Every structure is written in C-alpha cells, then in structure tokens.
C-alpha positions, 0 to 999 in steps of 0.5 A, a space after each residue: 500500500 502506498 502511503 499518502 504524504 501528509 501536509 500539515 498547515 498551521 493557520 495562526 492568522 498571520 498575513 503572508 510575508 509578502 502582504 506584511 512587507 507591502 503594508 510596511 512599504 505603504 506605511 513608509 510612503 504614506 508617512 512621508 506624504 503626510 509629512 509633506 516630505 520633498 522627494 530629496 528629503 525622503 531619499 536623504 532620510 532613507 540613506 541616513 537611516 538605512 544606507 539605501 536610497 529606496 525603501 524597496 531595498 530595505 529589509 523589515 528591520 530597516 523599514 521599522 527604523 525609518 518608521 521610528 524616525 
C-alpha cells in the first residue's frame, strides 16, 4: 500500500510575508506624504537611516527604523 504524504498547515492568522512587507512599504510612503516630505528629503532620510536610497531595498528591520524616525 502506498502511503499518502501528509501536509500539515498551521493557520495562526498571520498575513503572508509578502502582504506584511507591502503594508510596511505603504506605511513608509504614506508617512512621508503626510509629512509633506520633498522627494530629496525622503531619499536623504532613507540613506541616513538605512544606507539605501529606496525603501524597496530595505529589509523589515530597516523599514521599522525609518518608521521610528
């Protein structure tokens, strides 16, 4: 008799990582717009806090650091 492989799935209610990342990027961009930051100032903030000129190049820890500024 052939065994059927089992696939266990844990549903802890967490959003998939891609959705979380997309939401975090959106929050960074929305915060910059609400603060009426000029593009140059926004890029300078990213560079200063993360070393990157684009939020898409930041990891989650770096995006949280930007939001904490």
